[in-house]
C-alpha angles and dihedrals in degrees: 000000000000091000095049091048092055093046091054093045091047089051092048094049090050092050091052093047091050091049088057102040097046096060092041088054095048092049091046093238102115092115101028098051095066098170091056090044093054088049094056089044090058091050090047094051094045090049090053089046092054087046090058090050095048090048091049090049093045089052093050090051094051100038121109114260092248094045115113102243099198110099115182090198093058094042098050091045090054091047096049092049089051088056088050090050087050093052090049089054094049088049087051093047094052092048091054094050091046092052088047096237101112103081102050128140113302095030116139095238137008118187117213095244090049091047090050090052090049092050093048090048091049093045090051091045093049090045089050092048092048093048089048091049089048090048089050092048093047091045089050094049090046090052095046095045098039114125086223123080113252112190134174118212132179120235087259091057100258118144114244103163134030126177133195092266090059089049093051094046099043099024094231123128117228092248092058095053111031115108088013132112116276086225087084087082096052144066122225093282093043091051090051087052094050090051090050091050093047089049088055091050095048089048088065102261112148127223117330140159136228141159129240145162116252133177129245126222090259090054096253118135120245126189111225132188109212135201114194123197125178116234115218134183126232091278092055097251114141110241101168147345127251112215120191115190130189122192106238098169096112091041091053091046089052093047091050093048089052090049091052094047090047088052090050090048092051092044090053091051091049087049093049091049093048090045090056091050090046090050092052093047091049090051094056094037091053091058091053091047090051091056095045095044093047097047087049089054089052093051092045089054092049099046102048090129091054106075095179091055090044089054092051090046089052089058088052091050088050092053090047089054093050089048090051092050090052092049088050088053089053090048089050092050089054086055090235102103118129107262131190106209121208140138110284124197106226098204088055092049091050091046089049094050092045089054094052093046094045091065097046114022096082139255093261092070125069110223120206129179121194114191125190122265094235129042109276125185136180130195105245147104108290091211092053091050090050087050092053094051093044095048094049094042090051090050091052089049090055089048089057106054091153093045132263141160125299120193127192111192135180122195150124127278135188113218121197096197094240097091114127099196097062118113102230106007117254133216118248114277149090117301139179109250128206116189130192115187132177137180094224138122096302125208138268115242088249092057096041087056093061105035094106096054113108116253094012112127137153092203120109117274110283092019097090145015097212090234101099099086094035088056091050090050091050093050094047096046090047089055091052095254139116145226131232117191123192120180139167123189109247091009110067147257136266126195117194119193117199117200132171115265119242122216094196127098119268111257126219118253118261116255120254112254111241107160118108112258114254124258121263097236093210095303116157120241122186108212115199113189128151090202099081098200089049091049089053092052094049092048090048090051091049096044093051090051091054101265125125106235122200112189128206127177097208142017096261093055088043091057092049092051090046094052090047102042109007119212140229092222136019112218105185141162116247103222112047131148118264098354116041124209094255092051093049089052090050092052095047095046087052087065093035115023115208094027106160112241129193120195126207131187147159086226114079121254087240093057094045090048096052091051090047095238090126128031123233118271098030122141106255138169121192123220135274096049133164122236089250091055092047096050093047090051091046092050092045093052092049091046094051090049091049090049090052091053092048093051091046091053088055 
């Protein structure tokens, strides 16, 4: 009976040990879970001990009667194993005390110090659990209320998590997308990008960021910056993907707006630099043209009996006029050309340009003029407005070699000040708008970006100077307006000119002067010009008209002549080395107050006025000028001074 009992107890202890060891082994906790391992060791040692007892009992039962039953080996072996079992028990006891699970309710004895340790451990455990729970709740709230989209995705691209930020950015509720494919958020290009990103994650690449365009529930596009991170379990196996998305649509629009504004600013600076260069070239060129033009007039006057010479000289005169027109375009581009501002009726301007073009543009082009329903005027130079329309219309004609439609239109437009395609930008307000549209070849964006640069042209060599649109740009910006260009290759181009609206009445154009200039009657004119050939020409024109011309090539020589001979009028260049024209006028008037002064320059009066070289209201003639123009201007300046003296005497 004793043998059977030991065998049964041994089997029971072995079964209990196996039931502990097998789950520990499967969970890979055989060495980490010390308390469970110690429990298994107790049952193992007890089973071995009962095995010793069963073996000793069996030996006693089967030994001969006269055999001595005591065996020191078995006794010592059993005793040593009992000591081992006791050691295992002590180890188990110490582990339970260390883990705080020995003195629980129902224990036979709990000492005060041990109870205090158990209470402190329980308090710490409870605090840790509460902190963890609060942390989890806070983290869940942050994730749910984050402005960024936080999305969980399986490695196969199925959505498993969806926060409030994702709902706000993409417009889908969580119930609409959970367990669905992530491709619901993307078009064809976006879906391909998603597949590529998932492939990078599956290949073992860590966290990375990228940007892409996605589609909201309502079909509108949204630009999103994504951060993608793999999610792994304790064994290191990837079980999902965490995706954080931020809506960067507004930021990208702002950046694009700033880029365009910066490009416009840079372009304006380039145009200003080129304008300064063009102004300097025009000044020197005008001096040369004045010499050529006036010597040509001299020869024409002296060869009236030689028709073949006259014909050749007319060709020279025509070339000079073309060069003068080109120079004026350069000066207009610099925004310094002399302008005569008045209120201009846009309907009348469109009608006049339509009348000119109707006779010259060609029968292969349909020309349409669309005036405004109500009268509309702007404060500008009428000649410049005609120049704008003609330049744009002729460009449109060249863009339609096989025919097409050209529309000139006047109207009103409201500008909100936020337009990106204005050159230069305009403040908000109501503006008069001139539109020139064609159905021609159109322009690429690269060409459209450069069309206002001087000397840039896409026309064949010899067909264009590249100054037409630069001139238009100069006129419009000088008038406080702006230009908008819209063009599609193969479709056509539309130029829209925005100009401030005038509230005044439209003035009639001034009549053209046809009378012959009066004679000089021996009056002395002191001519000061550092360009010696031009000084000679001016002196010759004045002498032939009855004036007495004294010439000086710089300010110092002019002062000496003035102190010696005096003069009735000072005719001086504006820009000269050492002593400028305004300074010379100041010095001579200090000796003779009220001395009439007529300034001349290859720079325009508008440019000199804006740079404060000359004051407003001064007498000025722009090079190149004809002898007739010079004599009229000299006579007008003297007459104005004479009238001032007469009025002062009264």
